[in-house]
C-alpha positions, 0 to 999 in steps of 0.5 A: 306801765311803771314798776313803781308803786305808791304807799297807801298814804301817797296814793290817797294824797294824790287822790285828794289833790286831784279832787281839789283841782277838779272841784276848786269851789263849793258845789250845791248838792241835793238829796235825802238826809240819812243818819243825821238823827244819830248826831244829836248831842254831838259837836260834829254831824256825820251823815249821808245824802242819798238819791232814790230811783223814782220808780223803785224807790231803791237807793241809787247813790249816796255820799257822806257829809259832815257839818263841822261843829264851828259851822253847825250853829250858823247852818241851824240858825239859817234854817230857823230864820227861813220862811219855812223854818225846819230842823235838820233830820233824817228822811227830808230833802235838803240842798247844801253848799259843800266842798268836795273833800277826800280824807286820806286817813280813811280813803273816803270822799265826803262833802263838807257842808258850808251852807244851805239854801234855807228851804226844803223841797 
């Protein structure tokens, strides 16, 4: 083990590079929306997708997501035009096409929503 050390920003930049190499393309992710409703009237939407244990219904995994202001109208329009039109809101199952991102400033992994499959489960 080396005696070298990294600053927090250097380490976070390295983590971001590793994640970018590991996830070079967007991935489909499904889960239950939580915290979306608090974004009403805001340009960007920051929320979580959660996965619950089928037996206990306890949250077993969560990940942060963001829908940037420039993508939000396109995604909402896609949903309104779908056969089973619906609005994004808390407590519904959704599927999003997302880029995996690591924000070095906060040291957090998050998913950046690019699109949706236009239907809910």
